[in-house]
SENUFI-702254 format. One record per residue (C-alpha): residue number from 1; x negated, y negated, z. Coordinates in Angstrom, 1 decimal. Example, Ala and Ser with C-alpha at 12.3 -4.5 7.8 and 13.67 -1.06 7.14 Angstrom:
2
firo pos:1, u:-12.3, v:4.5, w:7.8
firo pos:2, u:-13.7, v:1.1, w:7.1
This chain:
146
firo pos:1, u:-68.9, v:78.4, w:113.8
firo pos:2, u:-65.8, v:76.3, w:113.0
firo pos:3, u:-65.4, v:75.6, w:116.8
firo pos:4, u:-69.0, v:74.4, w:117.0
firo pos:5, u:-68.4, v:72.0, w:114.2
firo pos:6, u:-65.3, v:70.6, w:115.9
firo pos:7, u:-67.1, v:70.4, w:119.2
firo pos:8, u:-70.0, v:68.5, w:117.6
firo pos:9, u:-67.7, v:66.1, w:115.9
firo pos:10, u:-65.8, v:65.6, w:119.1
firo pos:11, u:-69.0, v:64.9, w:121.1
firo pos:12, u:-70.3, v:62.4, w:118.5
firo pos:13, u:-66.9, v:60.7, w:118.6
firo pos:14, u:-67.1, v:60.7, w:122.4
firo pos:15, u:-70.5, v:59.1, w:122.3
firo pos:16, u:-69.2, v:56.4, w:119.9
firo pos:17, u:-66.4, v:55.6, w:122.3
firo pos:18, u:-68.6, v:55.6, w:125.3
firo pos:19, u:-70.8, v:53.0, w:123.6
firo pos:20, u:-67.6, v:51.0, w:122.7
firo pos:21, u:-66.5, v:51.1, w:126.3
firo pos:22, u:-69.1, v:48.5, w:127.2
firo pos:23, u:-66.5, v:46.0, w:126.2
firo pos:24, u:-63.3, v:47.9, w:126.9
firo pos:25, u:-63.4, v:49.4, w:130.4
firo pos:26, u:-59.6, v:50.2, w:130.5
firo pos:27, u:-59.2, v:53.0, w:128.0
firo pos:28, u:-56.1, v:54.6, w:126.7
firo pos:29, u:-56.5, v:58.4, w:126.7
firo pos:30, u:-55.2, v:58.5, w:123.1
firo pos:31, u:-58.5, v:57.0, w:122.0
firo pos:32, u:-60.5, v:59.9, w:123.6
firo pos:33, u:-58.3, v:62.9, w:123.0
firo pos:34, u:-58.9, v:65.7, w:120.5
firo pos:35, u:-55.3, v:66.9, w:120.0
firo pos:36, u:-56.5, v:70.4, w:119.3
firo pos:37, u:-58.0, v:70.6, w:122.8
firo pos:38, u:-56.4, v:68.1, w:125.1
firo pos:39, u:-57.6, v:69.6, w:128.3
firo pos:40, u:-61.1, v:70.1, w:127.0
firo pos:41, u:-61.1, v:66.4, w:125.9
firo pos:42, u:-60.0, v:65.3, w:129.3
firo pos:43, u:-62.6, v:67.4, w:131.1
firo pos:44, u:-65.4, v:66.3, w:128.7
firo pos:45, u:-64.4, v:62.6, w:129.0
firo pos:46, u:-64.2, v:62.4, w:132.7
firo pos:47, u:-67.3, v:64.5, w:133.4
firo pos:48, u:-69.5, v:62.6, w:130.9
firo pos:49, u:-68.2, v:59.1, w:131.6
firo pos:50, u:-68.4, v:59.6, w:135.4
firo pos:51, u:-72.2, v:60.3, w:135.2
firo pos:52, u:-72.8, v:56.6, w:134.6
firo pos:53, u:-69.7, v:55.0, w:136.0
firo pos:54, u:-66.9, v:55.6, w:138.5
firo pos:55, u:-64.0, v:57.0, w:136.4
firo pos:56, u:-60.4, v:56.3, w:137.6
firo pos:57, u:-57.7, v:58.2, w:135.8
firo pos:58, u:-54.2, v:56.8, w:136.0
firo pos:59, u:-51.2, v:59.0, w:135.1
firo pos:60, u:-48.3, v:56.6, w:134.4
firo pos:61, u:-45.0, v:56.3, w:132.6
firo pos:62, u:-42.9, v:53.5, w:131.4
firo pos:63, u:-39.7, v:53.7, w:133.5
firo pos:64, u:-41.7, v:53.9, w:136.7
firo pos:65, u:-41.6, v:50.6, w:138.7
firo pos:66, u:-44.4, v:51.7, w:141.0
firo pos:67, u:-46.6, v:52.3, w:137.9
firo pos:68, u:-45.9, v:48.8, w:136.7
firo pos:69, u:-46.6, v:47.4, w:140.1
firo pos:70, u:-50.0, v:49.0, w:140.5
firo pos:71, u:-51.2, v:48.1, w:137.0
firo pos:72, u:-52.4, v:44.8, w:138.5
firo pos:73, u:-54.8, v:46.8, w:140.6
firo pos:74, u:-56.5, v:48.2, w:137.5
firo pos:75, u:-56.8, v:44.7, w:136.0
firo pos:76, u:-58.3, v:43.4, w:139.2
firo pos:77, u:-60.8, v:46.3, w:139.4
firo pos:78, u:-61.7, v:45.9, w:135.8
firo pos:79, u:-62.4, v:42.2, w:136.3
firo pos:80, u:-64.5, v:42.8, w:139.4
firo pos:81, u:-66.4, v:46.0, w:138.5
firo pos:82, u:-66.3, v:46.2, w:134.7
firo pos:83, u:-69.9, v:47.3, w:134.6
firo pos:84, u:-69.4, v:50.1, w:137.2
firo pos:85, u:-66.0, v:51.5, w:136.4
firo pos:86, u:-64.0, v:53.1, w:133.6
firo pos:87, u:-60.2, v:53.3, w:133.9
firo pos:88, u:-58.5, v:55.9, w:131.7
firo pos:89, u:-54.8, v:55.4, w:131.3
firo pos:90, u:-52.8, v:58.6, w:130.5
firo pos:91, u:-49.1, v:58.3, w:129.5
firo pos:92, u:-47.8, v:61.2, w:131.5
firo pos:93, u:-44.7, v:61.9, w:129.4
firo pos:94, u:-46.8, v:62.3, w:126.2
firo pos:95, u:-49.2, v:64.8, w:127.8
firo pos:96, u:-46.9, v:66.4, w:130.4
firo pos:97, u:-47.1, v:69.9, w:128.9
firo pos:98, u:-50.9, v:69.9, w:129.4
firo pos:99, u:-51.1, v:68.4, w:132.8
firo pos:100, u:-48.0, v:70.0, w:134.4
firo pos:101, u:-49.8, v:73.1, w:135.5
firo pos:102, u:-52.4, v:73.4, w:138.2
firo pos:103, u:-55.2, v:74.8, w:136.1
firo pos:104, u:-55.7, v:71.6, w:134.1
firo pos:105, u:-58.8, v:70.7, w:136.3
firo pos:106, u:-60.4, v:72.7, w:139.1
firo pos:107, u:-59.1, v:72.0, w:142.6
firo pos:108, u:-56.3, v:69.7, w:141.2
firo pos:109, u:-52.6, v:70.3, w:141.5
firo pos:110, u:-50.3, v:69.7, w:138.6
firo pos:111, u:-49.1, v:66.2, w:137.7
firo pos:112, u:-45.5, v:66.3, w:138.8
firo pos:113, u:-45.0, v:62.7, w:140.0
firo pos:114, u:-46.5, v:59.3, w:139.0
firo pos:115, u:-48.4, v:57.2, w:139.6
firo pos:116, u:-51.1, v:59.8, w:140.1
firo pos:117, u:-54.6, v:58.7, w:140.4
firo pos:118, u:-57.8, v:60.8, w:140.1
firo pos:119, u:-61.3, v:59.5, w:140.8
firo pos:120, u:-64.4, v:61.0, w:139.3
firo pos:121, u:-68.0, v:60.3, w:140.3
firo pos:122, u:-71.2, v:62.0, w:139.1
firo pos:123, u:-69.3, v:64.5, w:137.0
firo pos:124, u:-67.0, v:65.7, w:139.8
firo pos:125, u:-63.5, v:64.8, w:141.1
firo pos:126, u:-63.9, v:63.0, w:144.4
firo pos:127, u:-60.3, v:61.8, w:145.1
firo pos:128, u:-56.7, v:62.6, w:144.0
firo pos:129, u:-53.7, v:60.6, w:145.3
firo pos:130, u:-50.3, v:59.1, w:144.7
firo pos:131, u:-50.4, v:55.3, w:144.8
firo pos:132, u:-47.6, v:53.1, w:146.2
firo pos:133, u:-49.2, v:49.6, w:146.3
firo pos:134, u:-52.0, v:47.9, w:144.3
firo pos:135, u:-54.0, v:47.5, w:147.5
firo pos:136, u:-53.9, v:51.3, w:148.0
firo pos:137, u:-55.6, v:51.8, w:144.7
firo pos:138, u:-58.2, v:49.1, w:145.3
firo pos:139, u:-59.1, v:50.4, w:148.8
firo pos:140, u:-59.5, v:54.0, w:147.5
firo pos:141, u:-61.7, v:52.9, w:144.6
firo pos:142, u:-63.8, v:50.6, w:146.7
firo pos:143, u:-64.6, v:53.5, w:149.0
firo pos:144, u:-66.6, v:55.1, w:146.1
firo pos:145, u:-68.1, v:51.9, w:144.8
firo pos:146, u:-69.7, v:50.8, w:148.0
């Protein structure tokens, strides 16, 4: 009973944020997460948001020069495809204990290195890769938008 109340509140909150995303297509995972169920929040968010838009999840961290370098790709994608894409930024160090094991999402290995990019379309994961250059990210995302 208590779990159902929490789940209902979480889903209503998620619907609110999905409606807000019309104007904010690059989203910090902190705004979507239910800290009592981080992995459940992740799964619910990517699966529900990817039914209407392509969802790109970026696992990043601050002292990572490659993460800083590829952030321009997300800005460019957001500017070009804001109506077709949602980018979820996850600060890897903050959530490492949740994403550092292979069972955090089906058919996905643990997040051990950054920048790690996951792409979801129509409720399922369609790509999972490490990015080195902004153009790598843009090319991989474009493959699923065209």
